[in-house]
C-alpha positions as CSV (number, residue, x, y, z in Angstrom):
1,X,-5.0,60.8,-14.5
2,X,-4.0,64.1,-13.0
3,X,-3.8,67.5,-14.8
4,X,0.2,66.9,-15.6
5,X,1.1,64.5,-18.5
6,X,1.1,60.9,-17.6
7,X,3.1,58.9,-20.0
8,X,3.8,55.3,-20.6
9,X,5.2,54.1,-24.0
10,X,1.8,52.6,-24.0
11,X,-0.2,55.5,-23.4
12,X,0.3,59.4,-23.7
13,X,-2.6,61.6,-22.4
14,X,-3.9,63.8,-25.2
15,X,-6.1,66.3,-23.7
16,X,-7.3,68.8,-26.0
17,X,-10.0,68.9,-28.8
18,X,-7.9,70.3,-31.6
19,X,-5.9,67.3,-31.6
20,X,-9.0,65.1,-31.5
21,X,-10.3,66.9,-34.6
22,X,-6.9,66.6,-36.3
23,X,-6.9,62.9,-35.7
24,X,-10.6,61.8,-35.7
25,X,-11.0,58.7,-37.9
26,X,-14.4,58.0,-39.6
27,X,-17.1,56.3,-37.5
28,X,-16.4,52.6,-36.9
29,X,-18.5,49.5,-37.5
30,X,-18.1,47.1,-34.7
31,X,-15.0,49.0,-33.5
32,X,-12.7,47.7,-36.3
33,X,-13.6,49.1,-39.9
34,X,-14.3,52.8,-41.2
35,X,-18.0,53.2,-42.2
36,X,-18.4,56.8,-43.0
37,X,-16.5,60.0,-43.4
38,X,-17.7,62.9,-41.5
39,X,-18.2,66.2,-43.4
40,X,-15.1,68.2,-43.5
41,X,-13.1,65.2,-42.8
42,X,-9.6,65.7,-44.2
43,X,-6.9,63.1,-45.1
44,X,-3.2,62.8,-44.3
45,X,-0.5,60.5,-46.1
46,X,2.0,58.2,-44.7
47,X,5.0,58.2,-44.1
48,X,4.4,61.4,-41.8
49,X,8.3,61.6,-41.7
50,X,10.0,60.9,-44.8
51,X,13.5,60.9,-43.8
52,X,15.6,58.3,-41.6
53,X,14.0,58.3,-38.3
54,X,14.1,55.0,-36.6
55,X,12.5,53.8,-33.3
56,X,10.1,56.7,-32.9
57,X,8.5,57.6,-29.6
58,X,6.5,60.8,-28.9
59,X,5.3,62.7,-25.8
60,X,2.9,65.8,-25.6
61,X,3.4,68.6,-23.6
62,X,1.0,71.6,-23.7
63,X,-0.1,72.1,-27.3
64,X,3.2,70.5,-28.8
65,X,4.2,66.9,-29.6
66,X,7.8,65.9,-29.3
67,X,9.0,63.0,-30.9
68,X,12.7,61.3,-30.4
69,X,14.4,58.7,-32.4
70,X,17.4,56.9,-33.2
71,X,20.7,58.9,-34.1
72,X,20.6,60.4,-37.5
73,X,22.1,63.4,-39.3
74,X,24.9,63.7,-37.0
75,X,22.6,64.0,-33.8
76,X,22.7,61.8,-30.9
77,X,18.8,61.9,-30.0
78,X,17.1,64.0,-33.0
79,X,13.9,65.6,-31.9
80,X,11.0,66.9,-34.0
81,X,7.8,69.0,-32.9
82,X,4.3,68.9,-34.3
83,X,1.1,70.3,-33.2
84,X,-1.0,67.5,-34.7
85,X,1.4,64.3,-35.0
86,X,1.3,64.8,-38.7
87,X,3.3,67.8,-39.6
88,X,6.7,67.5,-38.1
89,X,9.7,70.2,-37.6
90,X,13.1,69.2,-36.8
91,X,14.2,70.8,-33.4
92,X,17.8,70.0,-32.9
93,X,19.5,67.4,-30.7
94,X,18.1,66.5,-27.3
95,X,21.2,65.1,-26.1
96,X,24.2,67.0,-27.7
97,X,26.8,65.7,-25.1
98,X,27.2,61.9,-24.2
99,X,28.5,61.0,-20.7
100,X,32.2,60.5,-20.3
101,X,31.9,56.6,-20.6
102,X,29.9,56.5,-23.8
103,X,31.0,56.7,-27.4
104,X,29.0,58.2,-30.3
105,X,27.5,56.8,-33.3
106,X,25.3,54.3,-31.6
107,X,22.6,56.3,-29.8
108,X,19.4,54.3,-30.4
109,X,15.9,54.2,-29.5
110,X,15.7,57.0,-27.1
111,X,12.3,57.5,-25.0
112,X,11.2,60.4,-22.7
113,X,8.8,60.6,-19.7
114,X,7.7,63.7,-18.1
115,X,8.0,63.3,-14.1
116,X,7.0,66.8,-13.1
117,X,6.1,70.0,-14.8
118,X,10.0,70.9,-15.1
119,X,11.5,67.2,-15.0
120,X,11.8,65.1,-17.9
121,X,13.9,61.9,-18.3
122,X,15.2,60.5,-21.4
123,X,16.3,56.7,-21.4
124,X,18.4,55.8,-24.5
125,X,20.8,53.1,-25.8
126,X,24.4,54.1,-26.2
127,X,28.1,52.4,-26.9
128,X,29.8,51.7,-23.6
129,X,33.4,52.1,-23.8
130,X,34.3,50.0,-21.1
131,X,32.3,46.8,-22.0
132,X,32.4,47.2,-25.8
133,X,28.6,46.7,-25.7
134,X,25.5,48.8,-26.1
135,X,24.0,49.6,-22.7
136,X,21.4,52.0,-21.2
137,X,21.8,55.6,-20.1
138,X,19.4,58.0,-18.5
139,X,19.7,61.9,-18.8
140,X,17.4,64.8,-17.2
141,X,16.1,68.1,-18.7
142,X,14.1,70.9,-17.4
143,X,12.0,70.9,-20.8
144,X,11.0,68.3,-23.4
145,X,13.5,69.6,-25.8
146,X,16.2,69.4,-23.5
147,X,19.2,69.5,-23.6
148,X,19.0,66.5,-21.6
149,X,22.1,65.7,-19.1
150,X,23.5,62.6,-18.1
151,X,25.5,63.0,-15.1
152,X,26.0,59.3,-14.3
153,X,29.6,57.7,-14.2
154,X,28.3,54.2,-15.7
155,X,25.4,52.9,-17.4
156,X,22.0,52.5,-15.8
157,X,21.8,48.9,-17.1
158,X,24.4,46.9,-18.9
159,X,24.4,43.1,-19.5
160,X,27.7,42.6,-21.5
161,X,27.5,38.9,-20.9
162,X,24.0,38.9,-22.6
163,X,25.2,40.8,-25.4
164,X,24.4,44.3,-23.7
165,X,21.3,46.0,-23.0
166,X,19.1,48.0,-25.8
167,X,15.7,49.4,-26.3
168,X,14.7,51.2,-22.8
169,X,11.1,51.9,-22.4
170,X,9.6,53.9,-19.2
171,X,6.2,53.1,-18.1
172,X,4.1,54.5,-15.3
173,X,1.3,52.1,-14.1
174,X,-2.1,53.2,-12.8
175,X,-0.7,52.9,-9.2
176,X,1.8,55.5,-9.9
177,X,4.8,53.1,-10.0
178,X,7.6,53.7,-12.5
179,X,9.0,50.7,-14.6
180,X,11.8,50.1,-17.0
181,X,11.4,47.7,-20.1
182,X,14.6,46.8,-22.2
183,X,16.0,43.8,-24.4
184,X,19.2,41.9,-23.6
185,X,21.1,42.2,-27.1
186,X,21.2,38.4,-27.2
187,X,21.4,38.2,-30.8
188,X,24.7,40.2,-31.1
189,X,26.4,37.1,-29.5
190,X,24.1,34.3,-30.5
191,X,22.0,33.8,-27.4
192,X,18.5,34.4,-26.1
193,X,16.9,37.9,-26.5
194,X,15.0,38.4,-23.4
195,X,12.4,41.5,-22.6
196,X,13.3,42.5,-19.2
197,X,11.5,44.8,-16.8
198,X,12.4,46.3,-13.4
199,X,11.2,49.0,-11.0
200,X,12.4,52.7,-11.1
201,X,12.9,54.7,-8.2
202,X,10.1,58.0,-8.1
203,X,13.0,60.1,-9.6
204,X,13.3,57.8,-12.4
205,X,17.3,57.8,-12.2
206,X,17.9,54.3,-10.4
207,X,16.5,50.8,-10.6
208,X,15.3,49.1,-7.6
209,X,14.3,45.5,-6.7
210,X,14.9,42.5,-8.9
211,X,14.9,42.4,-12.7
212,X,12.3,40.1,-14.3
213,X,12.4,38.3,-17.5
214,X,9.2,38.6,-19.5
215,X,9.3,36.9,-22.9
216,X,11.9,35.7,-25.5
217,X,11.8,34.6,-28.8
218,X,9.9,31.6,-29.4
219,X,7.8,31.7,-32.5
220,X,8.7,31.0,-36.1
221,X,7.5,34.8,-37.4
222,X,10.1,36.1,-34.6
223,X,13.0,34.7,-36.1
224,X,16.2,34.9,-33.6
225,X,15.0,38.0,-31.8
226,X,12.4,40.0,-30.2
227,X,13.0,43.8,-29.3
228,X,11.3,47.4,-28.9
229,X,9.2,46.6,-25.9
230,X,6.5,48.9,-24.4
231,X,3.8,48.7,-22.1
232,X,0.0,49.8,-22.5
233,X,-2.9,49.4,-20.3
234,X,-6.2,49.3,-21.9
235,X,-9.5,48.6,-20.0
236,X,-7.4,47.3,-17.2
237,X,-5.6,45.0,-18.9
238,X,-1.5,45.3,-19.3
239,X,-0.4,44.8,-22.8
240,X,3.2,44.3,-23.9
241,X,3.9,45.2,-27.5
242,X,7.1,44.2,-29.2
243,X,8.8,44.0,-32.5
244,X,10.6,40.7,-33.7
245,X,13.1,39.4,-36.4
246,X,15.5,41.2,-38.5
247,X,15.1,44.9,-38.6
248,X,16.6,45.3,-42.2
249,X,14.2,42.8,-43.9
250,X,10.6,42.5,-44.6
251,X,9.8,39.8,-42.2
252,X,10.2,42.5,-39.3
253,X,6.9,42.9,-37.5
254,X,5.0,43.8,-34.4
255,X,3.2,41.7,-32.0
256,X,1.8,41.7,-28.4
257,X,1.4,39.7,-25.2
258,X,-1.0,40.4,-22.3
259,X,0.7,40.5,-18.8
260,X,-0.7,40.0,-15.3
261,X,1.4,42.6,-14.0
262,X,4.8,44.5,-15.0
263,X,6.5,41.6,-13.6
264,X,4.6,39.2,-15.8
265,X,3.8,36.6,-16.4
266,X,2.9,37.3,-20.1
267,X,1.4,35.3,-22.7
268,X,1.8,36.1,-26.4
269,X,-1.1,36.7,-28.7
270,X,-2.0,33.8,-31.0
271,X,-2.8,36.2,-33.8
272,X,0.7,37.7,-33.9
273,X,1.9,39.6,-35.8
274,X,-0.6,42.4,-35.7
275,X,1.5,44.6,-38.0
276,X,3.4,43.3,-41.0
277,X,4.7,44.2,-44.4
278,X,2.4,44.8,-47.0
279,X,2.5,46.7,-50.8
280,X,3.0,50.2,-49.4
281,X,5.5,49.5,-46.3
282,X,7.8,46.6,-45.3
283,X,9.5,45.8,-42.2
284,X,6.9,47.9,-40.0
285,X,7.8,48.0,-36.1
286,X,9.5,49.3,-33.1
287,X,6.0,51.2,-32.4
288,X,4.8,53.6,-29.6
289,X,1.4,54.5,-28.7
290,X,-0.5,57.7,-28.3
291,X,-4.2,57.7,-27.1
292,X,-7.3,60.0,-27.2
293,X,-10.7,59.5,-25.8
294,X,-10.4,55.6,-26.2
295,X,-8.8,56.1,-29.7
296,X,-5.5,54.7,-30.0
297,X,-2.6,55.5,-32.6
298,X,0.4,53.7,-33.3
299,X,3.6,55.4,-34.4
300,X,6.2,53.0,-35.9
301,X,8.9,52.9,-38.6
302,X,8.7,51.0,-41.9
303,X,10.9,50.9,-45.1
304,X,9.8,51.7,-48.6
305,X,9.3,48.5,-50.2
306,X,12.2,47.2,-52.0
307,X,14.4,49.4,-50.0
308,X,15.1,47.4,-46.6
309,X,18.3,48.4,-45.0
310,X,19.1,51.5,-46.7
311,X,19.6,55.1,-45.0
312,X,18.1,57.1,-47.7
313,X,15.1,57.3,-47.2
314,X,15.7,54.8,-44.6
315,X,13.0,53.9,-41.9
316,X,10.4,56.4,-42.1
317,X,7.6,57.2,-39.6
318,X,4.1,56.0,-40.2
319,X,1.0,56.9,-38.0
320,X,-2.0,54.2,-38.1
321,X,-5.0,53.7,-35.7
322,X,-4.6,50.8,-33.1
323,X,-8.4,49.3,-33.2
324,X,-9.7,47.4,-30.3
325,X,-12.2,44.7,-30.7
326,X,-13.3,42.3,-28.1
327,X,-10.7,43.6,-25.9
328,X,-7.9,42.8,-28.6
329,X,-5.7,45.3,-30.5
330,X,-5.3,45.2,-34.4
331,X,-3.5,47.7,-36.6
332,X,-5.3,49.5,-39.4
333,X,-2.1,49.5,-41.5
334,X,0.4,49.9,-42.7
335,X,-2.3,52.4,-44.4
336,X,-0.8,55.1,-46.5
337,X,-3.9,57.4,-46.9
338,X,-5.8,58.1,-43.4
339,X,-9.0,60.0,-42.8
340,X,-9.0,62.3,-39.8
């Protein structure tokens, strides 16, 4: 990894000791359960964002975290900042102006990637006026806060015959290649929901080569859809995480697959789902990952129990540890009180 930030929705470089100190969890027995609490340890309480903030993704630039989420509070792409992933401060709208081909009101699941010290690309779902479906756009800024500008004359990806295209997720692989993941919104028209991947050009603005189908809904727990894909490499293996089922019900959950490459093939884990509802949070999913020295943290949204489908407080943001045992991930959560 180079000195500049290298980000995949599955992995964000965290380079400083203060963050490690802020997030260090008690020592683990066998890599799966806490066994002791270090002297001076503190705790934080989930959710770390208590307002409606669906589909979160965060990148770190310098000493600051920048978190983007689905439109809320009159903002197309709300952005928050934090020094430690726990205390978050609203910082405006990262995408205050939409391109001419798009309509406001359905700007979903934004994700940013840093491609150079002064170049950031934001991928987002937006309402395409011509097709009447959700499609994917891309916008560029010189700073992580933006404002990001989309100067395109049409969507980057749009599959109206498949229900539209949503949930874009950029990924930089270990060989430097850039990829884009997304979902065709098949459940909007009663067809299969596939997770797709396609290579991006080095500037992140165009797709190149063929698009590849990776996975679709096949398991009972997934219901009629899978969505919210992101890649993450761990010990050389490529993991594809995804959410499944109805977002506004307690059956929504998170699972994963193992892929041979960014173009597949991918095999779903038999232990899925690895994150599901419990007595403190329901419908957890649409996650992203941050990582430090082999310790992995999952950012995801979840509803307060019994309040699925509401907008007040809506889908709040949770932060829990993703543990690795014998090369397999499991989530220590939803856990409300976390030692750090």
